[in-house]
Biotite code that builds the C-alpha atoms (Angstrom):
import biotite.structure as struc

atoms = struc.array([
    struc.Atom([144.324, 80.729, 58.189], chain_id="A", res_id=1, res_name="UNK", atom_name="CA", element="C"),
    struc.Atom([146.312, 78.685, 60.665], chain_id="A", res_id=2, res_name="UNK", atom_name="CA", element="C"),
    struc.Atom([143.567, 75.957, 60.605], chain_id="A", res_id=3, res_name="UNK", atom_name="CA", element="C"),
    struc.Atom([143.893, 75.742, 56.805], chain_id="A", res_id=4, res_name="UNK", atom_name="CA", element="C"),
    struc.Atom([147.588, 75.608, 56.981], chain_id="A", res_id=5, res_name="UNK", atom_name="CA", element="C"),
    struc.Atom([147.373, 72.737, 59.503], chain_id="A", res_id=6, res_name="UNK", atom_name="CA", element="C"),
    struc.Atom([145.068, 70.781, 57.145], chain_id="A", res_id=7, res_name="UNK", atom_name="CA", element="C"),
    struc.Atom([146.694, 71.345, 53.673], chain_id="A", res_id=8, res_name="UNK", atom_name="CA", element="C"),
    struc.Atom([150.242, 72.270, 53.933], chain_id="A", res_id=9, res_name="UNK", atom_name="CA", element="C"),
    struc.Atom([152.860, 69.540, 54.349], chain_id="A", res_id=10, res_name="UNK", atom_name="CA", element="C"),
    struc.Atom([154.677, 68.845, 57.742], chain_id="A", res_id=11, res_name="UNK", atom_name="CA", element="C"),
    struc.Atom([158.352, 69.165, 57.014], chain_id="A", res_id=12, res_name="UNK", atom_name="CA", element="C"),
    struc.Atom([161.026, 68.689, 59.829], chain_id="A", res_id=13, res_name="UNK", atom_name="CA", element="C"),
    struc.Atom([158.346, 68.937, 62.372], chain_id="A", res_id=14, res_name="UNK", atom_name="CA", element="C"),
    struc.Atom([156.840, 72.270, 61.122], chain_id="A", res_id=15, res_name="UNK", atom_name="CA", element="C"),
    struc.Atom([154.038, 73.054, 58.653], chain_id="A", res_id=16, res_name="UNK", atom_name="CA", element="C"),
    struc.Atom([155.755, 74.273, 55.413], chain_id="A", res_id=17, res_name="UNK", atom_name="CA", element="C"),
    struc.Atom([154.315, 77.344, 53.609], chain_id="A", res_id=18, res_name="UNK", atom_name="CA", element="C"),
    struc.Atom([156.044, 78.598, 50.486], chain_id="A", res_id=19, res_name="UNK", atom_name="CA", element="C"),
    struc.Atom([157.063, 82.220, 50.739], chain_id="A", res_id=20, res_name="UNK", atom_name="CA", element="C"),
    struc.Atom([155.532, 82.839, 47.334], chain_id="A", res_id=21, res_name="UNK", atom_name="CA", element="C"),
    struc.Atom([153.268, 81.088, 44.895], chain_id="A", res_id=22, res_name="UNK", atom_name="CA", element="C"),
    struc.Atom([155.438, 78.097, 44.105], chain_id="A", res_id=23, res_name="UNK", atom_name="CA", element="C"),
    struc.Atom([154.835, 74.867, 41.975], chain_id="A", res_id=24, res_name="UNK", atom_name="CA", element="C"),
    struc.Atom([157.995, 73.148, 43.271], chain_id="A", res_id=25, res_name="UNK", atom_name="CA", element="C"),
    struc.Atom([159.555, 71.961, 46.487], chain_id="A", res_id=26, res_name="UNK", atom_name="CA", element="C"),
    struc.Atom([156.402, 71.077, 48.215], chain_id="A", res_id=27, res_name="UNK", atom_name="CA", element="C"),
    struc.Atom([153.134, 68.937, 47.986], chain_id="A", res_id=28, res_name="UNK", atom_name="CA", element="C"),
    struc.Atom([149.962, 69.307, 49.927], chain_id="A", res_id=29, res_name="UNK", atom_name="CA", element="C"),
    struc.Atom([149.170, 66.966, 52.898], chain_id="A", res_id=30, res_name="UNK", atom_name="CA", element="C"),
    struc.Atom([147.786, 64.118, 50.874], chain_id="A", res_id=31, res_name="UNK", atom_name="CA", element="C"),
    struc.Atom([146.934, 62.173, 54.244], chain_id="A", res_id=32, res_name="UNK", atom_name="CA", element="C"),
    struc.Atom([144.325, 64.852, 55.098], chain_id="A", res_id=33, res_name="UNK", atom_name="CA", element="C"),
    struc.Atom([140.747, 64.337, 53.665], chain_id="A", res_id=34, res_name="UNK", atom_name="CA", element="C"),
    struc.Atom([140.441, 68.109, 53.489], chain_id="A", res_id=35, res_name="UNK", atom_name="CA", element="C"),
    struc.Atom([142.827, 68.208, 50.570], chain_id="A", res_id=36, res_name="UNK", atom_name="CA", element="C"),
    struc.Atom([140.621, 65.719, 48.728], chain_id="A", res_id=37, res_name="UNK", atom_name="CA", element="C"),
    struc.Atom([137.680, 67.841, 49.284], chain_id="A", res_id=38, res_name="UNK", atom_name="CA", element="C"),
    struc.Atom([139.515, 70.954, 48.122], chain_id="A", res_id=39, res_name="UNK", atom_name="CA", element="C"),
    struc.Atom([140.804, 69.390, 45.013], chain_id="A", res_id=40, res_name="UNK", atom_name="CA", element="C"),
    struc.Atom([137.357, 68.019, 44.104], chain_id="A", res_id=41, res_name="UNK", atom_name="CA", element="C"),
    struc.Atom([135.804, 71.487, 44.725], chain_id="A", res_id=42, res_name="UNK", atom_name="CA", element="C"),
    struc.Atom([138.508, 73.369, 42.701], chain_id="A", res_id=43, res_name="UNK", atom_name="CA", element="C"),
    struc.Atom([138.444, 70.764, 39.780], chain_id="A", res_id=44, res_name="UNK", atom_name="CA", element="C"),
    struc.Atom([134.696, 70.836, 39.520], chain_id="A", res_id=45, res_name="UNK", atom_name="CA", element="C"),
    struc.Atom([134.617, 74.679, 39.430], chain_id="A", res_id=46, res_name="UNK", atom_name="CA", element="C"),
    struc.Atom([137.164, 74.553, 36.557], chain_id="A", res_id=47, res_name="UNK", atom_name="CA", element="C"),
    struc.Atom([135.359, 71.928, 34.599], chain_id="A", res_id=48, res_name="UNK", atom_name="CA", element="C"),
    struc.Atom([131.935, 73.772, 35.045], chain_id="A", res_id=49, res_name="UNK", atom_name="CA", element="C"),
    struc.Atom([133.611, 76.902, 33.676], chain_id="A", res_id=50, res_name="UNK", atom_name="CA", element="C"),
    struc.Atom([135.168, 74.766, 30.703], chain_id="A", res_id=51, res_name="UNK", atom_name="CA", element="C"),
    struc.Atom([132.565, 72.369, 29.600], chain_id="A", res_id=52, res_name="UNK", atom_name="CA", element="C"),
    struc.Atom([134.466, 71.190, 26.630], chain_id="A", res_id=53, res_name="UNK", atom_name="CA", element="C"),
    struc.Atom([137.425, 69.979, 28.655], chain_id="A", res_id=54, res_name="UNK", atom_name="CA", element="C"),
    struc.Atom([137.700, 66.095, 28.888], chain_id="A", res_id=55, res_name="UNK", atom_name="CA", element="C"),
    struc.Atom([141.076, 65.891, 30.816], chain_id="A", res_id=56, res_name="UNK", atom_name="CA", element="C"),
    struc.Atom([142.531, 67.312, 33.805], chain_id="A", res_id=57, res_name="UNK", atom_name="CA", element="C"),
    struc.Atom([146.098, 67.087, 35.312], chain_id="A", res_id=58, res_name="UNK", atom_name="CA", element="C"),
    struc.Atom([146.869, 65.802, 38.773], chain_id="A", res_id=59, res_name="UNK", atom_name="CA", element="C"),
    struc.Atom([150.547, 65.976, 38.359], chain_id="A", res_id=60, res_name="UNK", atom_name="CA", element="C"),
    struc.Atom([152.519, 66.469, 41.631], chain_id="A", res_id=61, res_name="UNK", atom_name="CA", element="C"),
    struc.Atom([154.686, 69.614, 42.132], chain_id="A", res_id=62, res_name="UNK", atom_name="CA", element="C"),
    struc.Atom([158.259, 69.261, 41.031], chain_id="A", res_id=63, res_name="UNK", atom_name="CA", element="C"),
    struc.Atom([161.215, 68.601, 43.230], chain_id="A", res_id=64, res_name="UNK", atom_name="CA", element="C"),
    struc.Atom([159.551, 66.536, 46.183], chain_id="A", res_id=65, res_name="UNK", atom_name="CA", element="C"),
    struc.Atom([158.601, 68.242, 49.446], chain_id="A", res_id=66, res_name="UNK", atom_name="CA", element="C"),
    struc.Atom([156.089, 65.471, 50.527], chain_id="A", res_id=67, res_name="UNK", atom_name="CA", element="C"),
    struc.Atom([154.404, 65.720, 53.885], chain_id="A", res_id=68, res_name="UNK", atom_name="CA", element="C"),
    struc.Atom([156.032, 63.661, 56.697], chain_id="A", res_id=69, res_name="UNK", atom_name="CA", element="C"),
    struc.Atom([153.005, 63.692, 58.986], chain_id="A", res_id=70, res_name="UNK", atom_name="CA", element="C"),
    struc.Atom([151.812, 60.526, 60.756], chain_id="A", res_id=71, res_name="UNK", atom_name="CA", element="C"),
    struc.Atom([148.704, 60.231, 58.532], chain_id="A", res_id=72, res_name="UNK", atom_name="CA", element="C"),
    struc.Atom([150.716, 60.519, 55.344], chain_id="A", res_id=73, res_name="UNK", atom_name="CA", element="C"),
    struc.Atom([153.363, 58.096, 56.415], chain_id="A", res_id=74, res_name="UNK", atom_name="CA", element="C"),
    struc.Atom([150.669, 55.597, 57.617], chain_id="A", res_id=75, res_name="UNK", atom_name="CA", element="C"),
    struc.Atom([148.693, 55.724, 54.303], chain_id="A", res_id=76, res_name="UNK", atom_name="CA", element="C"),
    struc.Atom([151.959, 55.421, 52.382], chain_id="A", res_id=77, res_name="UNK", atom_name="CA", element="C"),
    struc.Atom([153.052, 52.274, 54.312], chain_id="A", res_id=78, res_name="UNK", atom_name="CA", element="C"),
    struc.Atom([155.949, 54.094, 56.027], chain_id="A", res_id=79, res_name="UNK", atom_name="CA", element="C"),
    struc.Atom([158.935, 55.882, 54.755], chain_id="A", res_id=80, res_name="UNK", atom_name="CA", element="C"),
    struc.Atom([159.866, 53.901, 51.499], chain_id="A", res_id=81, res_name="UNK", atom_name="CA", element="C"),
    struc.Atom([162.800, 53.993, 49.149], chain_id="A", res_id=82, res_name="UNK", atom_name="CA", element="C"),
    struc.Atom([162.418, 54.220, 45.429], chain_id="A", res_id=83, res_name="UNK", atom_name="CA", element="C"),
    struc.Atom([163.554, 51.083, 43.648], chain_id="A", res_id=84, res_name="UNK", atom_name="CA", element="C"),
    struc.Atom([163.538, 52.436, 40.047], chain_id="A", res_id=85, res_name="UNK", atom_name="CA", element="C"),
    struc.Atom([164.875, 55.952, 40.673], chain_id="A", res_id=86, res_name="UNK", atom_name="CA", element="C"),
    struc.Atom([167.592, 55.685, 43.208], chain_id="A", res_id=87, res_name="UNK", atom_name="CA", element="C"),
    struc.Atom([168.110, 58.522, 45.664], chain_id="A", res_id=88, res_name="UNK", atom_name="CA", element="C"),
    struc.Atom([164.406, 59.342, 45.763], chain_id="A", res_id=89, res_name="UNK", atom_name="CA", element="C"),
    struc.Atom([161.834, 58.423, 48.311], chain_id="A", res_id=90, res_name="UNK", atom_name="CA", element="C"),
    struc.Atom([158.563, 56.539, 47.244], chain_id="A", res_id=91, res_name="UNK", atom_name="CA", element="C"),
    struc.Atom([155.229, 58.175, 48.033], chain_id="A", res_id=92, res_name="UNK", atom_name="CA", element="C"),
    struc.Atom([153.359, 56.356, 45.447], chain_id="A", res_id=93, res_name="UNK", atom_name="CA", element="C"),
    struc.Atom([151.039, 54.485, 47.669], chain_id="A", res_id=94, res_name="UNK", atom_name="CA", element="C"),
    struc.Atom([150.050, 57.833, 49.378], chain_id="A", res_id=95, res_name="UNK", atom_name="CA", element="C"),
    struc.Atom([149.511, 59.800, 46.114], chain_id="A", res_id=96, res_name="UNK", atom_name="CA", element="C"),
    struc.Atom([147.728, 57.341, 43.913], chain_id="A", res_id=97, res_name="UNK", atom_name="CA", element="C"),
    struc.Atom([145.309, 56.451, 46.601], chain_id="A", res_id=98, res_name="UNK", atom_name="CA", element="C"),
    struc.Atom([144.652, 60.238, 47.123], chain_id="A", res_id=99, res_name="UNK", atom_name="CA", element="C"),
    struc.Atom([144.231, 60.661, 43.371], chain_id="A", res_id=100, res_name="UNK", atom_name="CA", element="C"),
    struc.Atom([141.802, 57.902, 43.100], chain_id="A", res_id=101, res_name="UNK", atom_name="CA", element="C"),
    struc.Atom([139.556, 59.453, 45.789], chain_id="A", res_id=102, res_name="UNK", atom_name="CA", element="C"),
    struc.Atom([139.785, 62.883, 44.072], chain_id="A", res_id=103, res_name="UNK", atom_name="CA", element="C"),
    struc.Atom([138.781, 61.313, 40.774], chain_id="A", res_id=104, res_name="UNK", atom_name="CA", element="C"),
    struc.Atom([135.853, 59.458, 42.270], chain_id="A", res_id=105, res_name="UNK", atom_name="CA", element="C"),
    struc.Atom([134.620, 62.745, 43.700], chain_id="A", res_id=106, res_name="UNK", atom_name="CA", element="C"),
    struc.Atom([134.900, 64.599, 40.348], chain_id="A", res_id=107, res_name="UNK", atom_name="CA", element="C"),
    struc.Atom([133.322, 61.835, 38.331], chain_id="A", res_id=108, res_name="UNK", atom_name="CA", element="C"),
    struc.Atom([130.037, 62.083, 40.432], chain_id="A", res_id=109, res_name="UNK", atom_name="CA", element="C"),
    struc.Atom([129.609, 65.425, 38.739], chain_id="A", res_id=110, res_name="UNK", atom_name="CA", element="C"),
    struc.Atom([131.763, 65.066, 35.507], chain_id="A", res_id=111, res_name="UNK", atom_name="CA", element="C"),
    struc.Atom([131.574, 61.377, 34.585], chain_id="A", res_id=112, res_name="UNK", atom_name="CA", element="C"),
    struc.Atom([133.567, 61.586, 31.378], chain_id="A", res_id=113, res_name="UNK", atom_name="CA", element="C"),
    struc.Atom([136.770, 63.084, 32.522], chain_id="A", res_id=114, res_name="UNK", atom_name="CA", element="C"),
    struc.Atom([140.237, 61.445, 32.340], chain_id="A", res_id=115, res_name="UNK", atom_name="CA", element="C"),
    struc.Atom([143.189, 62.561, 34.430], chain_id="A", res_id=116, res_name="UNK", atom_name="CA", element="C"),
    struc.Atom([146.863, 62.614, 33.702], chain_id="A", res_id=117, res_name="UNK", atom_name="CA", element="C"),
    struc.Atom([149.888, 62.728, 36.126], chain_id="A", res_id=118, res_name="UNK", atom_name="CA", element="C"),
    struc.Atom([153.614, 62.478, 35.814], chain_id="A", res_id=119, res_name="UNK", atom_name="CA", element="C"),
    struc.Atom([155.004, 59.214, 37.298], chain_id="A", res_id=120, res_name="UNK", atom_name="CA", element="C"),
    struc.Atom([158.036, 61.131, 38.308], chain_id="A", res_id=121, res_name="UNK", atom_name="CA", element="C"),
    struc.Atom([160.505, 61.161, 41.141], chain_id="A", res_id=122, res_name="UNK", atom_name="CA", element="C"),
    struc.Atom([158.802, 60.391, 44.450], chain_id="A", res_id=123, res_name="UNK", atom_name="CA", element="C"),
    struc.Atom([155.738, 58.945, 42.586], chain_id="A", res_id=124, res_name="UNK", atom_name="CA", element="C"),
    struc.Atom([157.554, 57.261, 39.765], chain_id="A", res_id=125, res_name="UNK", atom_name="CA", element="C"),
    struc.Atom([157.115, 53.801, 41.053], chain_id="A", res_id=126, res_name="UNK", atom_name="CA", element="C"),
    struc.Atom([153.704, 52.007, 40.622], chain_id="A", res_id=127, res_name="UNK", atom_name="CA", element="C"),
    struc.Atom([151.851, 51.691, 43.994], chain_id="A", res_id=128, res_name="UNK", atom_name="CA", element="C"),
    struc.Atom([151.137, 48.406, 45.668], chain_id="A", res_id=129, res_name="UNK", atom_name="CA", element="C"),
    struc.Atom([147.579, 48.437, 44.025], chain_id="A", res_id=130, res_name="UNK", atom_name="CA", element="C"),
    struc.Atom([145.852, 49.125, 40.686], chain_id="A", res_id=131, res_name="UNK", atom_name="CA", element="C"),
    struc.Atom([145.344, 52.888, 40.187], chain_id="A", res_id=132, res_name="UNK", atom_name="CA", element="C"),
    struc.Atom([142.037, 54.498, 39.170], chain_id="A", res_id=133, res_name="UNK", atom_name="CA", element="C"),
    struc.Atom([141.017, 53.450, 35.506], chain_id="A", res_id=134, res_name="UNK", atom_name="CA", element="C"),
    struc.Atom([140.523, 57.142, 34.699], chain_id="A", res_id=135, res_name="UNK", atom_name="CA", element="C"),
    struc.Atom([144.074, 58.044, 35.641], chain_id="A", res_id=136, res_name="UNK", atom_name="CA", element="C"),
    struc.Atom([146.893, 57.957, 32.966], chain_id="A", res_id=137, res_name="UNK", atom_name="CA", element="C"),
    struc.Atom([150.450, 58.027, 34.580], chain_id="A", res_id=138, res_name="UNK", atom_name="CA", element="C"),
    struc.Atom([153.025, 59.490, 32.200], chain_id="A", res_id=139, res_name="UNK", atom_name="CA", element="C"),
    struc.Atom([156.441, 57.741, 32.612], chain_id="A", res_id=140, res_name="UNK", atom_name="CA", element="C"),
    struc.Atom([159.338, 60.073, 32.120], chain_id="A", res_id=141, res_name="UNK", atom_name="CA", element="C"),
    struc.Atom([161.983, 58.151, 30.060], chain_id="A", res_id=142, res_name="UNK", atom_name="CA", element="C"),
    struc.Atom([164.975, 59.231, 27.757], chain_id="A", res_id=143, res_name="UNK", atom_name="CA", element="C"),
    struc.Atom([164.268, 57.014, 24.831], chain_id="A", res_id=144, res_name="UNK", atom_name="CA", element="C"),
    struc.Atom([167.891, 57.492, 23.500], chain_id="A", res_id=145, res_name="UNK", atom_name="CA", element="C"),
    struc.Atom([169.074, 55.752, 26.738], chain_id="A", res_id=146, res_name="UNK", atom_name="CA", element="C"),
    struc.Atom([167.719, 52.541, 25.285], chain_id="A", res_id=147, res_name="UNK", atom_name="CA", element="C"),
    struc.Atom([170.687, 52.412, 23.001], chain_id="A", res_id=148, res_name="UNK", atom_name="CA", element="C"),
    struc.Atom([172.320, 50.757, 26.022], chain_id="A", res_id=149, res_name="UNK", atom_name="CA", element="C"),
    struc.Atom([171.191, 47.188, 26.492], chain_id="A", res_id=150, res_name="UNK", atom_name="CA", element="C"),
    struc.Atom([171.344, 47.345, 30.401], chain_id="A", res_id=151, res_name="UNK", atom_name="CA", element="C"),
    struc.Atom([169.183, 50.646, 30.372], chain_id="A", res_id=152, res_name="UNK", atom_name="CA", element="C"),
    struc.Atom([166.720, 49.266, 28.006], chain_id="A", res_id=153, res_name="UNK", atom_name="CA", element="C"),
    struc.Atom([166.219, 46.150, 30.107], chain_id="A", res_id=154, res_name="UNK", atom_name="CA", element="C"),
    struc.Atom([165.679, 48.329, 33.240], chain_id="A", res_id=155, res_name="UNK", atom_name="CA", element="C"),
    struc.Atom([163.160, 50.522, 31.469], chain_id="A", res_id=156, res_name="UNK", atom_name="CA", element="C"),
    struc.Atom([161.286, 47.499, 30.102], chain_id="A", res_id=157, res_name="UNK", atom_name="CA", element="C"),
    struc.Atom([161.115, 46.226, 33.603], chain_id="A", res_id=158, res_name="UNK", atom_name="CA", element="C"),
    struc.Atom([159.977, 49.644, 34.809], chain_id="A", res_id=159, res_name="UNK", atom_name="CA", element="C"),
    struc.Atom([157.158, 49.774, 31.999], chain_id="A", res_id=160, res_name="UNK", atom_name="CA", element="C"),
    struc.Atom([156.058, 46.248, 32.798], chain_id="A", res_id=161, res_name="UNK", atom_name="CA", element="C"),
    struc.Atom([155.665, 47.006, 36.454], chain_id="A", res_id=162, res_name="UNK", atom_name="CA", element="C"),
    struc.Atom([153.467, 50.025, 35.652], chain_id="A", res_id=163, res_name="UNK", atom_name="CA", element="C"),
    struc.Atom([151.487, 48.098, 33.070], chain_id="A", res_id=164, res_name="UNK", atom_name="CA", element="C"),
    struc.Atom([150.435, 45.688, 35.785], chain_id="A", res_id=165, res_name="UNK", atom_name="CA", element="C"),
    struc.Atom([148.912, 48.645, 37.760], chain_id="A", res_id=166, res_name="UNK", atom_name="CA", element="C"),
    struc.Atom([147.489, 50.880, 35.062], chain_id="A", res_id=167, res_name="UNK", atom_name="CA", element="C"),
    struc.Atom([145.137, 50.154, 32.080], chain_id="A", res_id=168, res_name="UNK", atom_name="CA", element="C"),
    struc.Atom([146.726, 53.110, 30.112], chain_id="A", res_id=169, res_name="UNK", atom_name="CA", element="C"),
    struc.Atom([150.265, 54.440, 30.160], chain_id="A", res_id=170, res_name="UNK", atom_name="CA", element="C"),
    struc.Atom([151.644, 57.792, 28.817], chain_id="A", res_id=171, res_name="UNK", atom_name="CA", element="C"),
    struc.Atom([155.295, 58.498, 28.026], chain_id="A", res_id=172, res_name="UNK", atom_name="CA", element="C"),
    struc.Atom([157.373, 61.748, 28.451], chain_id="A", res_id=173, res_name="UNK", atom_name="CA", element="C"),
    struc.Atom([160.245, 61.778, 26.053], chain_id="A", res_id=174, res_name="UNK", atom_name="CA", element="C"),
    struc.Atom([163.485, 63.667, 26.716], chain_id="A", res_id=175, res_name="UNK", atom_name="CA", element="C"),
    struc.Atom([164.360, 63.582, 23.041], chain_id="A", res_id=176, res_name="UNK", atom_name="CA", element="C"),
    struc.Atom([165.856, 66.987, 23.336], chain_id="A", res_id=177, res_name="UNK", atom_name="CA", element="C"),
    struc.Atom([168.193, 65.949, 26.063], chain_id="A", res_id=178, res_name="UNK", atom_name="CA", element="C"),
    struc.Atom([168.483, 67.273, 29.558], chain_id="A", res_id=179, res_name="UNK", atom_name="CA", element="C"),
    struc.Atom([170.770, 70.070, 28.231], chain_id="A", res_id=180, res_name="UNK", atom_name="CA", element="C"),
    struc.Atom([170.646, 71.713, 24.768], chain_id="A", res_id=181, res_name="UNK", atom_name="CA", element="C"),
    struc.Atom([172.602, 69.954, 22.093], chain_id="A", res_id=182, res_name="UNK", atom_name="CA", element="C"),
    struc.Atom([174.393, 71.770, 19.346], chain_id="A", res_id=183, res_name="UNK", atom_name="CA", element="C"),
    struc.Atom([173.579, 68.958, 16.976], chain_id="A", res_id=184, res_name="UNK", atom_name="CA", element="C"),
    struc.Atom([170.240, 66.853, 16.972], chain_id="A", res_id=185, res_name="UNK", atom_name="CA", element="C"),
    struc.Atom([170.439, 63.188, 18.069], chain_id="A", res_id=186, res_name="UNK", atom_name="CA", element="C"),
    struc.Atom([169.550, 61.091, 15.019], chain_id="A", res_id=187, res_name="UNK", atom_name="CA", element="C"),
    struc.Atom([168.207, 57.572, 16.012], chain_id="A", res_id=188, res_name="UNK", atom_name="CA", element="C"),
    struc.Atom([165.128, 57.018, 13.840], chain_id="A", res_id=189, res_name="UNK", atom_name="CA", element="C"),
    struc.Atom([165.389, 53.253, 13.799], chain_id="A", res_id=190, res_name="UNK", atom_name="CA", element="C"),
    struc.Atom([165.435, 52.980, 17.572], chain_id="A", res_id=191, res_name="UNK", atom_name="CA", element="C"),
    struc.Atom([162.781, 55.604, 17.933], chain_id="A", res_id=192, res_name="UNK", atom_name="CA", element="C"),
    struc.Atom([160.422, 53.511, 15.564], chain_id="A", res_id=193, res_name="UNK", atom_name="CA", element="C"),
    struc.Atom([161.336, 50.411, 17.376], chain_id="A", res_id=194, res_name="UNK", atom_name="CA", element="C"),
    struc.Atom([160.693, 51.725, 20.988], chain_id="A", res_id=195, res_name="UNK", atom_name="CA", element="C"),
    struc.Atom([157.511, 53.561, 19.937], chain_id="A", res_id=196, res_name="UNK", atom_name="CA", element="C"),
    struc.Atom([156.144, 50.137, 18.677], chain_id="A", res_id=197, res_name="UNK", atom_name="CA", element="C"),
    struc.Atom([157.136, 48.634, 21.880], chain_id="A", res_id=198, res_name="UNK", atom_name="CA", element="C"),
    struc.Atom([155.352, 51.491, 23.739], chain_id="A", res_id=199, res_name="UNK", atom_name="CA", element="C"),
    struc.Atom([152.187, 50.772, 21.607], chain_id="A", res_id=200, res_name="UNK", atom_name="CA", element="C"),
])
C-alpha cells in the first residue's frame, strides 16, 4: 500500500524507492522509521517461533547500498557522513547499529537467548559512535592475504581495534578465495596462522 511504502521503503533522490522485483541488493529499508523496527521484530519473532532450535539470526544489510536519505534517517545518523576505513563509501553506521539494537531489544523480550550477526560491510563497515548491542556480532570483511603488505596490515589492525572498542565479540569474513577465481591456490599458511592468532 502507499502508506506502507512511505513508512518502509527508502527515500532516494526525493522519491520512495521500490524494487521492480524481489531484490536483496541496491536498497535498504527506512531505518529511521520506527515502523521498520516493529516489522522486523514481528517477522523475526514469527521465524523464531517456527524454528525453536535456532539461537542466531542475521541482521545483515542488503548488498550494494541504497540507504534512505529521508530527514529522519540523516538526523539519526548524524548527517551525511563519509567512510574513513573504506574510501568511496558513505557511512550509515550510527543509523543502522542504533536500529539493530532496538530490533534486538524487541526480539529478546520474547526470545531472550538469541544472538544476531551482521556484516560490517560497505556503508556500515565503520564502528558507530557508541557501543553496539552485546547480542550483536559484527562480521568484518577482510582479505587476510592483503596483510602480507605491512601498510595494509597496519590499516586492518587499526580498523579491528576501532571495532573492538565498540563490540564485545567480532566475527571475520575471509576472502581467502580471492575476489576472482585463481587458477592456483594462494599458499600462505604461516601468515594465516599468525593472523588467526591475532584475531583470537
